[in-house]
C-alpha positions in Angstrom: 100.3 111.5 110.3 101.0 107.8 110.0 103.8 106.0 108.3 101.7 105.2 105.3 101.1 108.9 104.8 104.8 109.5 105.4 105.6 107.1 102.6 103.1 108.8 100.3 104.7 112.2 101.1 108.1 110.8 100.3 107.4 111.2 96.6 107.0 114.9 97.1 110.1 115.1 99.3 112.1 113.2 96.7 110.9 115.3 93.8 111.7 118.6 95.6 115.0 117.2 96.9 116.3 116.1 93.5 115.5 119.4 91.9 117.0 121.5 94.7 120.1 119.3 95.2 120.7 119.4 91.5 120.7 123.2 91.6 122.8 123.3 94.7 125.3 121.0 93.1 126.0 123.5 90.4 126.7 126.2 93.1 128.6 124.3 95.8 130.0 121.1 94.2 130.0 117.5 95.3 131.9 117.5 98.5 129.9 120.2 100.4 126.6 118.8 99.3 127.5 115.2 100.1 129.0 116.3 103.5 125.7 118.0 104.4 123.8 114.9 103.3 125.9 112.6 105.4 125.6 114.9 108.5 121.9 114.8 108.1 122.0 111.0 107.7 124.2 110.5 110.8 122.1 112.7 113.0 119.0 111.0 111.7 120.5 107.5 112.4 121.4 108.5 116.0 118.1 109.9 117.0 115.6 107.8 114.9 115.4 104.9 117.4 115.0 107.2 120.4 112.1 109.0 118.9 110.1 106.0 117.7 107.4 106.6 120.2 106.7 110.2 119.2 105.0 109.8 115.8 105.6 113.3 114.3 109.3 113.3 115.1 109.6 109.7 113.8 107.9 110.7 110.6 110.3 113.6 110.3 113.2 111.1 110.6 111.6 109.0 107.8 111.2 112.0 105.6 114.8 113.1 106.3 115.9 109.6 105.3 114.1 110.0 102.0 115.7 113.4 101.5 119.2 111.9 101.9 118.4 109.1 99.6 117.1 111.4 96.8 120.0 113.7 97.4 122.5 111.0 96.9 120.8 109.8 93.7 120.8 113.4 92.4 124.4 114.1 93.1 126.2 110.9 92.0 125.6 110.8 88.2 127.2 114.2 87.7 130.1 113.4 90.0 130.7 110.0 88.3 130.8 111.7 84.8 133.1 114.4 86.2 135.5 111.8 87.7 135.5 109.1 85.1 134.6 110.9 82.0 132.0 110.1 79.4 133.5 106.7 78.4 132.7 105.2 81.8 130.3 107.8 83.3 126.8 107.4 81.7 
């Protein structure tokens, strides 16, 4: 798999992530979901440069980055409305 294929697969990853993170948000809330996303992002950031020569692990890092990005975009609108209300939320 090359990086162009990884970018193409990112649409599927983001679609599945937004649906699943949205469902998990209802069960676990913002703090737990966001903490898991930031742990994934930190681990990914630490190891991404070291694995750049092994393509399949690097592609996994790219896909995990897309997972975190989609998860953040799925969680934040509900958290903003919950924190600031409907006047400033949507």
